[in-house]
C-alpha positions, 0 to 999 in steps of 0.5 A: 793646214798641218803636214805629215811625211809619209816617205821621202817622196810623199807628204799628206795634209791633215785636212779633208779632203786629204792633199798630197805633195809628191817629189819627183826626181828629174835626173838629180833635180827634185820637183814637187807636185801637189794633188787632191783626190788622185788629180794634180793641181797647179804647176810642178814646183822646185820647192815643196813649200810652193806645192804645199801653198798651192794646196792651201789655196785650193783649200781655201777656195774649194772648201773642206769636204763636209761628206768626208769630215 
């Protein structure tokens, strides 16, 4: 899975379905959250690579969306 940064707050995957990792600020601390189809998956992470790994595991388990391909 490859990632493209859309803005300083969001990165998108090149997979089908498209996964997103969003950055949220809690005061001065950045938190990251993985999502797919508008639904959060996994827990809040301190590292964007952790959130990307959640997406990659989810895709491995759920499989690629054949209708969207």
